C-alpha positions in Angstrom: -0.2 0.2 -0.1 0.8 3.4 -1.2 0.9 5.4 1.9 1.0 9.2 2.1 1.3 10.7 6.7 1.5 14.4 7.0 1.2 15.8 10.2 -0.8 18.9 11.3 -2.9 18.3 8.1 -5.4 19.9 8.7 -4.1 24.0 7.1 -4.1 25.9 3.8 -0.7 23.9 3.0 -1.0 20.3 4.8 -5.4 20.6 2.7 -3.0 21.8 -0.1 -1.1 18.6 0.0 -3.6 16.2 0.4 -5.6 17.3 -2.9 -2.5 17.6 -4.6 -2.1 14.0 -4.2 -5.9 12.1 -3.9 -4.2 10.0 -7.1 -0.9 9.0 -6.5 -1.4 7.0 -3.0 -4.1 4.7 -1.5 -4.4 6.2 2.2 -3.9 9.3 2.7 -3.5 9.7 7.5 -3.6 13.5 8.6 -2.1 12.9 12.4 -4.7 15.6 13.7 -6.5 16.7 17.3 -9.6 15.9 15.9 -11.8 12.6 16.4 -10.4 9.8 14.6 -12.7 9.3 11.2 -12.3 8.3 7.1 -13.3 10.3 3.9 -12.8 7.6 0.9 -8.7 7.6 1.4 -8.1 9.8 4.2 -7.8 8.5 6.6 -7.8 11.2 10.3 -6.3 10.3 13.2 -5.7 11.7 16.3 -2.0 12.5 17.6 -1.8 15.2 20.7 1.8 15.8 18.9 3.9 14.9 22.3 3.3 11.6 22.5 3.9 8.0 20.8 0.7 6.6 20.8 -1.3 4.0 18.8 -0.5 6.9 15.3 2.3 5.8 15.7 0.8 2.4 14.1 0.4 4.6 10.4 3.9 5.5 10.1 4.9 1.5 9.3 6.1 1.3 5.8 5.5 5.1 4.8 6.4 6.7 0.5 7.0 9.4 3.1 6.0 11.6 6.8 5.5 15.7 6.1 5.5 17.3 9.3 3.4 20.7 8.7 2.5 20.7 12.7 3.0 24.2 15.1 1.2 26.9 16.0 -0.1 29.6 13.7 2.4 32.2 13.3 -0.4 35.1 13.3 -0.1 36.0 16.6 0.4 38.4 18.9 4.3 37.6 20.8 3.7 37.7 24.2 5.9 34.8 26.3 2.5 32.7 26.2 2.6 32.8 22.2 6.8 32.9 21.8 6.7 29.7 23.3 3.5 27.5 22.1 4.6 28.8 19.0 8.8 27.3 19.8 7.2 24.4 21.7 4.3 22.8 19.4 7.1 22.6 17.0 10.2 21.3 18.8 7.7 18.6 20.6 5.8 17.2 17.1 9.1 17.0 15.7 10.4 14.9 18.3 8.3 12.6 19.0 7.7 11.9 15.1 11.4 10.9 15.0 11.1 8.8 18.0 7.6 6.7 16.2 10.4 6.3 13.0 12.5 5.2 15.8 10.6 2.0 16.7 9.4 1.7 13.5 9.9 -2.2 11.8 9.5 -0.7 8.3 10.6 2.9 8.6 9.0 5.2 6.2 11.3 6.0 3.4 11.6 9.6 3.5 10.8 12.5 6.7 9.9 16.3 5.2 10.4 17.9 7.5 9.3 21.8 7.8 11.1 25.1 8.3 10.3 29.0 6.5 12.9 31.3 4.5 13.1 34.0 7.3 15.4 31.9 9.5 17.7 33.9 7.3 19.0 37.6 7.5 16.7 40.6 6.9 18.4 41.0 2.7 17.5 44.0 -0.1 20.1 42.9 -1.8 22.0 39.5 -1.1 20.0 36.5 -2.4 19.9 34.1 0.5 20.7 30.3 -1.2 21.9 27.3 0.3 24.8 27.4 0.9 25.7 30.3 1.3 23.1 32.3 3.4 23.9 33.6 6.4 20.9 32.6 9.1 19.3 35.5 11.3 18.5 36.6 14.1 14.9 37.3 16.4 12.8 35.5 17.2 11.2 33.2 14.4 15.1 32.8 13.1 15.7 31.0 16.4 12.5 29.3 16.0 13.4 27.8 13.1 16.5 26.9 13.9 15.7 24.8 16.9 12.7 23.2 14.5 15.7 21.3 11.9 18.0 20.7 14.7 14.8 18.7 16.4 14.8 16.6 13.1 17.8 15.9 12.4 19.6 15.3 15.8 17.6 11.4 15.1 20.0 8.5 13.6 17.8 7.1 11.5 19.3 5.9 9.2 16.7 4.1 6.7 14.6 7.2 7.0 16.0 10.1 3.6 15.6 13.3 5.5 14.2 16.5 3.9 13.8 20.1 5.4 11.6 22.5 3.8 12.8 26.1 3.9 9.4 27.5 2.5 8.6 31.2 2.2 5.1 32.7 1.8 3.0 30.8 -0.2 0.6 32.3 -2.1 -3.0 30.5 -2.8 -6.7 30.7 -2.9 -8.2 29.1 0.0 -5.8 30.7 2.3 -1.8 32.0 3.6 -0.7 35.0 2.5 -3.5 36.2 -0.7 -6.0 36.4 0.2 -5.1 38.2 3.6 -3.4 41.2 0.8 -5.9 41.0 -1.6 -8.5 42.7 1.0 -6.1 45.1 2.4 -6.1 46.3 -1.0 -9.9 46.5 -1.6 -10.3 48.5 0.9 -7.6 51.5 -0.6 -5.3 50.2 1.5 -3.0 48.8 -0.8 0.1 50.4 -1.8 3.9 49.9 -0.2 4.5 48.8 2.6 7.4 50.4 4.5 10.3 50.7 3.0 8.3 48.8 -0.4 11.7 48.2 -0.4 12.0 45.3 1.2 11.8 41.6 -0.8 9.2 39.2 -0.6 9.8 35.4 -1.2 7.2 33.2 -2.3 5.8 30.6 -3.8 2.5 29.0 -5.5 0.9 25.9 -3.9 1.0 24.3 -7.0 5.0 24.7 -7.4 4.4 23.7 -3.3 2.9 20.5 -4.2 4.9 20.1 -6.9 8.6 20.2 -5.3 7.1 17.9 -2.5 5.9 15.5 -5.6 9.9 15.9 -6.9 12.3 15.4 -3.5 9.5 11.9 -2.9 10.4 11.0 -6.1 13.7 11.6 -6.6 15.6 9.7 -4.0 19.1 11.4 -5.0 17.7 14.7 -2.7 18.3 15.0 0.7 19.0 18.0 2.8 17.5 22.1 2.9 15.5 23.3 0.0 14.6 26.6 0.0 10.9 26.3 -1.0 9.9 30.0 -3.2 10.3 31.0 -6.9 13.6 31.7 -8.8 12.6 35.6 -8.4 11.5 37.2 -5.3 10.0 40.8 -5.2 9.4 44.5 -3.9 6.6 44.6 -1.8 6.6 47.6 -3.9 6.0 46.0 -6.7 3.4 43.9 -6.0 0.7 46.1 -3.9 1.4 47.9 -7.5 0.4 45.0 -9.8 -1.9 43.7 -7.0 -4.6 47.3 -7.5 -4.3 46.3 -11.3 -4.8 42.6 -11.7 -7.5 43.7 -9.1 -8.4 46.6 -10.9 -7.7 49.3 -8.2 -5.8 52.6 -9.3 -5.2 53.7 -5.7 -3.7 52.7 -2.2 -3.0 54.1 0.3 1.0 53.6 1.1 1.7 51.9 5.3 4.5 54.1 7.2 5.9 50.9 9.5 4.9 52.6 12.4 1.6 52.8 10.9 2.3 48.9 10.6 2.3 48.8 13.8 -0.3 49.9 15.7 -2.7 48.6 12.7 -0.9 44.3 13.9 -1.4 45.9 17.4 -5.3 45.9 17.0 -5.1 42.7 14.7 -3.3 40.5 17.3 -0.6 39.9 14.7 3.1 40.6 13.5 4.9 42.8 11.0 7.8 40.2 11.0 6.4 38.5 7.5 5.0 42.4 5.6 8.6 44.2 6.4 11.5 42.3 6.8 12.9 41.5 3.4 13.1 37.7 3.3 14.9 37.6 -0.4 15.7 33.6 -0.8 16.3 32.2 -3.8 15.8 28.3 -4.6 19.3 27.8 -4.9 19.2 23.6 -5.3 16.4 23.3 -6.7 17.4 24.9 -9.7 20.7 23.6 -9.7 19.4 19.2 -9.4 17.0 20.5 -12.0 13.4 21.4 -9.9 11.2 23.3 -13.4 9.0 26.0 -12.1 5.6 26.3 -13.9 5.0 30.1 -12.3 8.5 31.5 -12.0 7.5 34.4 -12.0 5.0 36.6 -9.8 2.5 38.1 -12.3 2.7 34.1 -13.9 1.6 33.7 -10.0 -1.0 36.4 -9.4 -2.1 34.9 -12.7 -3.1 32.2 -12.5 -4.6 32.4 -8.1 -7.4 36.0 -9.4 
């Protein structure tokens, strides 16, 4: 039986993966905090993302385990929330590693989440897997600890991949619907200086990369999941206004964004940080993106 495991698979990316791979596997197991249920090939299996349990037997003989578990980062960085953002990722990753280590027939592949925000803020120096400099601050430190929790295990029979994912653009979730809402309210001008780079990837390419990794036994280690051509915030907002046929958009200085984020109970890091991330390994190893430019991406999604 061809079996795929998706931990934390009820969110935006998990749903995209499930829909994309539904015809490629005999069984897709979603590890979720909700109850057990079955919908066709999709089996929802309860876990607490902390401790071993009956769910761990599902990993036996799996083609791949994809770990997307972790508290949503779209929240204020209070001490409690920061603790939960970190612990939810570390605990889930460690217990998956423990479960794999106890399998009689371990999964062939373990794909673990991370984020492109592990890199330092950069407007003009590309951050690649080989030459990118790790950043400092809360989110960069979370990603470094998250990756270490995965790589610390000795699992000789299971290939491991870490995905440093940039902003994922899709219709059903992620950052794009939020940006569209901002533009429609007439606030679609540049944010902050507008010079900050935005690294992004289309949901289809996100899933295509995972399929490519599953089928490419030579793929290993860290991969940047970002389209080859980042876009500045200023140009992104301009393209969104054009696509939505909204002729104007008020710009938002950093101080105003900080105030707005406070009342929306979120943070400004994903908007104001400059993320100039390039998928060097994917390009060198022959992966072909379907959506290379933000223009192509928006043409498809809007």
